[in-house]
C-alpha positions, 0 to 999 in steps of 0.5 A, a space after each residue: 823065467 818070468 823077465 823071459 816070457 814077459 821079453 818073449 811076449 813083448 817080442 812077438 806084439 812087436 814081431 807079426 813074422 815071428 808071431 805067425 811063427 807061434 801060433 803055427 807052431 802052436 795050432 793045427 792047421 784046422 785050427 788056423 783055418 777056421 776064421 777063414 772057413 766061418 768067414 766063407 760060411 758067413 759070407 755064404 749064409 749072407 748071400 743065402 738071405 740076400 736071395 731069401 729077401 729078393 724070394 719074399 719080396 717077389 712072394 709079396 708082389 704076388 700076394 699083393 696081386 692076387 688080392 687086388 685080382 680078388 678084389 676086382 673077381 668080388 667087386 664083379 661078382 657083386 654088380 653080377 648079384 646086384 644085376 641078378 637079384 633086381 633082374 628077379 624082383 623085377 619078374 616077381 613084381 610082374 608075376 604078383 601084380 599080374 592080377 588083383 588077386 595078391 592085393 585083394 586077399 591082402 585086404 579081405 576083399 574079392 578080386 573083382 572088386 579091385 582094379 590097378 590105377 593106371 599110371 595115367 589115370 595116377 598122374 591125373 590125380 596128383 596133378 589135380 591134388 599138387 595144383 590144389 596145394 594138397 600134395 607137393 610135387 616130391 610128395 607125388 613123385 614118391 607115391 608114384 614109385 610105389 609098385 602099384 595102386 590098386 583102387 578096392 571099390 567098396 559096397 555103395 556108400 562106402 569110400 574106396 580104397 587106394 592100396 599103395 602095394 610094394 612088392 618083394 621077394 622077402 618083405 623087410 622093414 624097408 619095405 614097411 615103411 616105404 609101403 606106410 609112407 607113400 600110403 600115407 602121402 597119397 591120403 593127403 589127395 583125399 582119398 582112403 589110402 592103405 600099405 600093402 606088402 605082397 612077398 615070399 617071405 618076411 624078414 624079422 624086422 618086418 614080422 611085427 608091423 605085420 603081426 599089428 596090422 599097421 600093414 596088409 600083408 600077403 603071402 605070394 610063392 613064386 612063379 615055378 620055372 618048367 624045366 626044359 627038356 
């Protein structure tokens, strides 16, 4: 029997037709159809995966476009915010320096004892100091960039004080440094100069200099704009 079985198996291996006939006899139609069904299902899954990959590529491209568009929007808004901030700052500076009251309050003087030093007079003083070798042209230009310079005419016998003013809605450490630097440069021409800060609020990095009296300070609230009826 074993020899017969061996002979049968050898014959089946050598004869594909006989092997297919035996398979049909032993297996049901459903089992015989499984390989073909599996191949078809695999082909469907492969096609679906390809479609999903293409869709993901499209979504990735769309997301990249959205990110780029958002970056352009953020950049534009940043420029708008910067421009608006400069406009608000310029308007506030004009409002604060319309009179000498803020500077007078900072240094403890009567408003009538201070006068603004206009650009022509300041330039003339700086030009004379440059010619005398007291200050460099670059240092003079730095002084001229101050938001304002006021002369405090004190009582007779005491020299005038030149108040170098920096104005900012929120005074911070950079304002402190600029005011101190510009006042020190102006002092080189042979005058007493004092750094003065005017603002609506004070940042943390500016508080110590104000509290220690290294700069004069005065709070000046922003101008109130009446609503248009």
